[in-house]
N, C-alpha and C positions, 0 to 999 in steps of 0.2 A: 431386466436388470437389477440382478443386488448392491444395497451398500452395505458398506462397514462403516460400523459406527465404536466402534472400540476410542474413547478419550485417553490418548497417550498425558500421562505425567511426567514432569521433569523437577527435579532437585534443583535449588536454586543455586547450587555448581556445577550443573547440566547444563543452564540455559548459559544460550550465544547472544550480544545482542544484536539486534536487526540494523541495520541501515538504510534509511528513508532517503531513495534520490527526487529528482525534479527536477522538468526541462523550464530554464529558466533561460530570455531572452535567445535562444535556439541553442543553449547545448546544457548537460546535467551537473547540477550540483548536490552535492549530501545535501539534503535539511540542516544535521546541527552542522554545517559552517555557516549557515545562517546565526544575521544575527538579533536580538532578539524578539523586534521588531516584524523582523521580514515571518520569524518562526512563528510568532501569533499570526498575519497574514493565513499564512500556507494552513495552520489550523484551521480556519475558515472556512476554507474553502471546500463549494459545494461542487463532490461528486455527482457524474450522471450513470447513467450506462444506454446503453444504447441498443436499447429491441432490436431481435432478433426479428429478417424480414426469411419470410417463406414464400419462396418458388414452389409452385406442381409445373417438374418436369415434364 
């Protein structure tokens, strides 16, 4: 397997804002609609990655 590590470079006028959504109380909302306190709380959240389980067939 080969990996392509070519970096892309964009000018500022070519970039597009990425909107982050999160699940709150059972539904999804954009983080940009949160008040400042909730945005700060979201930034402090700890994210985890569940390890992959390997099974022998």
